[in-house]
KEVOMAR-530405 format. One record per residue: residue in one letter; x, y, z of N, C-alpha, C in turn. Coordinates in steps of 0.2 Angstrom, whole numbers, padded with zeros to 4 digits, always signed. Example, Ala and Ser with C-alpha at 12.3 -4.5 7.8 and 13.67 -1.06 7.14 Angstrom:
REM residues 2
A+0066-0028+0039+0062-0022+0039+0066-0016+0039 S+0064-0011+0035+0068-0005+0036+0064+0000+0039 
This chain:
REM residues 125
X+0004-0006+0000+0000+0000+0000+0004+0006+0000 X+0009+0006+0004+0014+0012+0005+0018+0013-0002 X+0020+0008-0005+0023+0008-0011+0018+0011-0017 X+0012+0009-0017+0007+0012-0021+0006+0020-0020 X+0006+0022-0014+0005+0029-0013+0012+0033-0015 X+0017+0030-0014+0024+0033-0016+0024+0034-0024 X+0022+0029-0028+0021+0029-0035+0016+0034-0037 X+0011+0034-0034+0006+0039-0036+0008+0046-0035 X+0012+0048-0029+0014+0054-0027+0020+0056-0033 X+0024+0051-0034+0029+0052-0039+0026+0054-0046 X+0021+0050-0048+0017+0052-0054+0014+0059-0054 X+0012+0061-0049+0009+0068-0049+0015+0073-0049 X+0020+0072-0046+0026+0077-0047+0029+0077-0054 X+0029+0071-0057+0031+0071-0064+0027+0074-0069 X+0020+0073-0067+0015+0076-0072+0014+0084-0071 X+0016+0086-0065+0016+0093-0063+0021+0097-0067 X+0019+0102-0071+0023+0106-0075+0025+0112-0071 X+0031+0112-0068+0034+0117-0064+0035+0124-0067 X+0035+0124-0074+0036+0130-0078+0030+0133-0080 X+0024+0130-0078+0018+0133-0080+0016+0139-0075 X+0014+0144-0077+0012+0150-0073+0007+0148-0068 X+0008+0150-0062+0003+0149-0057-0001+0156-0056 X-0008+0155-0057-0012+0161-0057-0014+0162-0049 X-0013+0168-0047-0015+0170-0040-0022+0174-0041 X-0027+0172-0038-0033+0175-0039-0033+0182-0036 X-0038+0186-0039-0038+0193-0037-0040+0194-0030 X-0044+0189-0028-0046+0188-0021-0051+0182-0020 X-0052+0180-0014-0055+0174-0013-0063+0175-0012 X-0065+0181-0010-0072+0182-0009-0074+0188-0013 X-0081+0187-0015-0084+0192-0019-0089+0195-0015 X-0092+0201-0018-0098+0204-0014-0104+0198-0013 X-0105+0194-0018-0110+0189-0018-0108+0184-0012 X-0102+0182-0012-0100+0177-0007-0100+0180+0000 X-0098+0186+0001-0099+0190+0007-0106+0190+0010 X-0111+0192+0005-0118+0192+0007-0121+0185+0009 X-0117+0180+0007-0120+0173+0009-0117+0171+0015 X-0112+0174+0018-0109+0172+0025-0114+0173+0030 X-0112+0170+0036-0116+0171+0042-0114+0177+0045 X-0118+0180+0050-0116+0186+0053-0109+0185+0056 X-0107+0180+0059-0101+0179+0063-0095+0179+0057 X-0096+0176+0052-0092+0176+0046-0091+0183+0043 X-0096+0186+0042-0095+0193+0040-0092+0198+0044 X-0093+0197+0051-0090+0201+0056-0082+0200+0056 X-0080+0193+0056-0073+0191+0056-0070+0193+0049 X-0073+0193+0044-0070+0195+0037-0069+0203+0037 X-0074+0207+0040-0073+0214+0040-0067+0216+0045 X-0067+0212+0050-0061+0214+0055-0055+0212+0052 X-0054+0207+0048-0048+0205+0044-0046+0210+0039 X-0051+0212+0035-0050+0217+0030-0047+0224+0033 X-0051+0226+0039-0049+0232+0042-0042+0232+0045 X-0041+0226+0048-0034+0225+0051-0028+0225+0046 X-0030+0222+0040-0025+0222+0035-0024+0229+0032 X-0029+0233+0032-0029+0240+0030-0024+0244+0034 X-0025+0243+0041-0022+0246+0046-0014+0244+0046 X-0013+0238+0044-0006+0236+0044-0003+0236+0037 X-0006+0240+0032-0004+0240+0025+0003+0244+0024 X+0005+0248+0029+0011+0252+0028+0017+0247+0028 X+0016+0241+0030+0022+0236+0030+0023+0234+0023 X+0018+0235+0018+0019+0233+0011+0019+0240+0007 X+0020+0245+0010+0021+0251+0006+0016+0256+0006 X+0010+0255+0009+0005+0260+0010+0007+0266+0013 X+0004+0272+0011+0006+0278+0014+0004+0279+0021 X+0008+0280+0026+0006+0281+0033+0001+0286+0034 X+0002+0292+0030-0003+0297+0031-0010+0295+0029 X-0011+0291+0024-0017+0289+0022-0020+0284+0027 X-0016+0279+0029-0018+0274+0034-0021+0278+0041 X-0017+0283+0043-0019+0287+0049-0025+0291+0048 X-0027+0293+0042-0033+0297+0040-0039+0292+0040 X-0038+0286+0038-0043+0281+0038-0044+0279+0045 X-0039+0278+0049-0040+0276+0056-0044+0281+0060 X-0042+0288+0058-0046+0293+0062-0053+0293+0060 X-0055+0292+0054-0062+0291+0052-0066+0286+0055 X-0063+0280+0056-0066+0275+0059-0065+0274+0067 X-0061+0279+0070-0059+0278+0077-0064+0276+0082 X-0070+0279+0081-0075+0278+0086-0080+0273+0084 X-0079+0269+0079-0083+0264+0077-0081+0257+0079 X-0085+0253+0080-0084+0246+0082-0085+0242+0075 X-0083+0235+0076-0083+0231+0070-0090+0230+0067 X-0095+0230+0071-0102+0230+0069-0104+0236+0065 X-0102+0242+0067-0104+0248+0063-0100+0248+0056 X-0094+0246+0056-0090+0245+0050-0093+0240+0045 X-0095+0234+0048-0099+0229+0044-0105+0232+0041 X-0109+0235+0045-0115+0238+0043-0114+0243+0037 X-0109+0247+0038-0108+0252+0032-0106+0248+0026 X-0102+0243+0027-0100+0239+0021-0106+0236+0018 X-0110+0233+0022-0116+0229+0019-0121+0234+0016 X-0121+0240+0019-0126+0245+0016-0123+0247+0009 X-0116+0248+0008-0113+0249+0002-0115+0244-0003 X-0114+0238-0001-0115+0232-0005-0123+0232-0008 X-0127+0233-0003-0134+0232-0005-0136+0238-0009 X-0133+0244-0009-0134+0249-0014-0131+0249-0020 X-0127+0244-0021-0123+0243-0027-0123+0235-0030 X-0129+0233-0031-0129+0226-0033-0126+0224-0039 X-0124+0229-0044-0121+0228-0050-0114+0226-0049 X-0111+0227-0043-0104+0226-0041-0103+0219-0037 X-0109+0216-0036-0108+0210-0031-0103+0204-0034 X-0102+0204-0040-0098+0199-0043-0090+0201-0042 X-0089+0207-0040-0082+0209-0039-0079+0207-0032 X-0072+0208-0032-0069+0206-0026-0071+0210-0020 X-0072+0206-0015-0075+0210-0009-0070+0214-0006 X-0064+0213-0006-0058+0217-0003-0058+0224-0007 X-0059+0224-0013-0059+0230-0017-0066+0234-0016 X-0071+0230-0015-0077+0234-0013-0077+0237-0006 X-0073+0234-0002-0072+0236+0005-0068+0243+0004 X-0063+0243+0000-0059+0249-0001-0063+0255-0004 X-0068+0253-0008-0072+0258-0011-0077+0261-0005 X-0079+0256-0001-0083+0258+0005-0080+0263+0009 X-0073+0262+0010-0069+0266+0014-0068+0273+0011 X-0067+0273+0005-0066+0279+0001-0073+0283+0001 X-0078+0280+0001-0085+0284+0001-0086+0286+0009 X-0084+0282+0013-0086+0284+0020-0081+0289+0023 X-0075+0289+0020-0070+0294+0023-0067+0298+0017 X-0072+0303+0014-0069+0306+0008-0063+0310+0009 X-0058+0309+0005-0052+0313+0005-0047+0309+0009 X-0049+0303+0013-0044+0300+0017-0040+0295+0012 X-0043+0293+0007-0040+0288+0003-0041+0290-0005 X-0038+0287-0009-0038+0289-0016-0046+0289-0018 X-0047+0293-0024-0054+0293-0026-0057+0286-0028 X-0063+0285-0026-0066+0278-0028-0065+0276-0035 X-0066+0281-0039-0066+0279-0047-0059+0276-0049 X-0054+0278-0045-0047+0275-0046-0047+0268-0044 X-0051+0266-0040-0051+0259-0038-0054+0254-0043 X-0058+0256-0047-0061+0252-0052-0056+0249-0057 X-0058+0242-0058-0053+0239-0063-0053+0242-0070 X-0048+0242-0073-0048+0245-0080-0052+0241-0085 
């Protein structure tokens, strides 16, 4: 049995084309999939998005922009931020097929005018 598994694993490695490009998805969740999540999942997802946004300076985001966003959301809890995001999604059903992370950034740009680049610059070409 172990020999069979080793042969199968070797066959997979041989069949795998290491030179083939690996496509990284634009994102894992869409507006549609976000709206299908449970309340706990939505809350956790928004907390993760916001935490990533607050930590984005480590990958080159402008510290001044991150501080302006933080200031805009300073008095809000995760439920309020989630409600703002969900309101944006409900008002823009034509975007539900798009990446939820980008839709969240659009929500931030509409919630905090001037804190982030204009929302129209976030749209895919």
